[in-house]
C-alpha positions as CSV (number, residue, x, y, z in Angstrom):
1,X,25.3,1.0,0.5
2,X,21.5,1.5,0.7
3,X,20.1,4.9,0.6
4,X,17.8,6.2,3.4
5,X,14.1,6.0,2.8
6,X,12.2,9.1,2.0
7,X,9.5,9.9,4.6
8,X,6.0,8.8,3.7
9,X,4.0,11.4,1.8
10,X,0.5,12.6,3.0
11,X,-1.0,10.3,0.3
12,X,1.0,7.3,1.4
13,X,0.1,7.9,5.1
14,X,-3.6,8.1,4.1
15,X,-3.4,4.8,2.1
16,X,-1.6,3.2,5.0
17,X,-4.3,4.4,7.4
18,X,-7.0,2.9,5.1
19,X,-5.1,-0.4,5.0
20,X,-4.4,-0.5,8.7
21,X,-7.8,-2.1,9.4
22,X,-6.4,-5.4,8.0
23,X,-9.2,-5.8,5.5
24,X,-8.8,-6.1,1.8
25,X,-9.2,-2.9,-0.2
26,X,-9.8,-2.4,-3.9
27,X,-7.5,-0.2,-6.0
28,X,-10.4,2.2,-6.6
29,X,-10.8,2.6,-2.8
30,X,-7.1,3.4,-2.4
31,X,-7.3,5.9,-5.3
32,X,-9.6,8.1,-3.1
33,X,-6.4,9.0,-1.2
34,X,-5.0,10.7,-4.3
35,X,-6.7,14.0,-3.6
36,X,-3.9,16.1,-4.9
37,X,-2.9,14.1,-8.0
38,X,-3.6,15.7,-11.3
39,X,-4.5,12.4,-13.0
40,X,-5.7,9.5,-10.8
41,X,-4.4,6.4,-12.4
42,X,-3.8,2.8,-11.3
43,X,-0.1,3.5,-11.9
44,X,-0.2,6.2,-9.3
45,X,-1.7,3.8,-6.8
46,X,1.0,1.2,-7.6
47,X,3.8,3.8,-7.2
48,X,2.6,4.8,-3.7
49,X,2.1,1.2,-2.7
50,X,5.6,0.4,-3.7
51,X,6.9,3.2,-1.5
52,X,4.8,2.1,1.5
53,X,6.0,-1.5,1.1
54,X,9.7,-0.3,1.4
55,X,8.8,1.2,4.8
56,X,6.8,-1.8,6.0
57,X,9.2,-4.6,5.2
58,X,11.9,-3.8,7.8
59,X,9.0,-3.7,10.3
60,X,8.0,-7.3,9.3
61,X,4.8,-6.1,7.5
62,X,3.8,-6.0,3.9
63,X,0.9,-5.2,1.6
64,X,-0.3,-8.3,-0.4
65,X,-2.3,-8.4,-3.5
66,X,-5.2,-10.7,-2.7
67,X,-7.2,-12.5,-5.4
68,X,-10.9,-12.7,-4.2
69,X,-12.7,-13.7,-7.3
70,X,-12.2,-13.6,-11.1
71,X,-12.7,-9.9,-11.4
72,X,-11.5,-8.6,-8.0
73,X,-8.0,-8.0,-6.8
74,X,-7.6,-6.3,-3.4
75,X,-4.7,-5.1,-1.3
76,X,-4.3,-6.1,2.3
77,X,-1.8,-5.1,5.0
78,X,-0.4,-8.2,6.7
79,X,2.2,-9.0,9.4
80,X,4.9,-11.3,8.1
81,X,5.8,-14.5,9.9
82,X,9.5,-14.8,10.6
83,X,11.7,-17.4,12.3
84,X,13.4,-14.7,14.4
């Protein structure tokens, strides 16, 4: 039996709002949403992205890690294609 999802936090809502434009965003851009975190780290961004993804997948959306060039990874909100 699956457990119900926790509601999105203020930080996660802010990240989702930033990603909702459909454009790729760097991890340092997303870290600006961590205004109340004691230590801003890349692991904190990953933790929040994981929680957001759990909410998005049932809605046929996801956040992809996009490789733009050798030194630049970005995250982008996408709509998933399904056969439904």
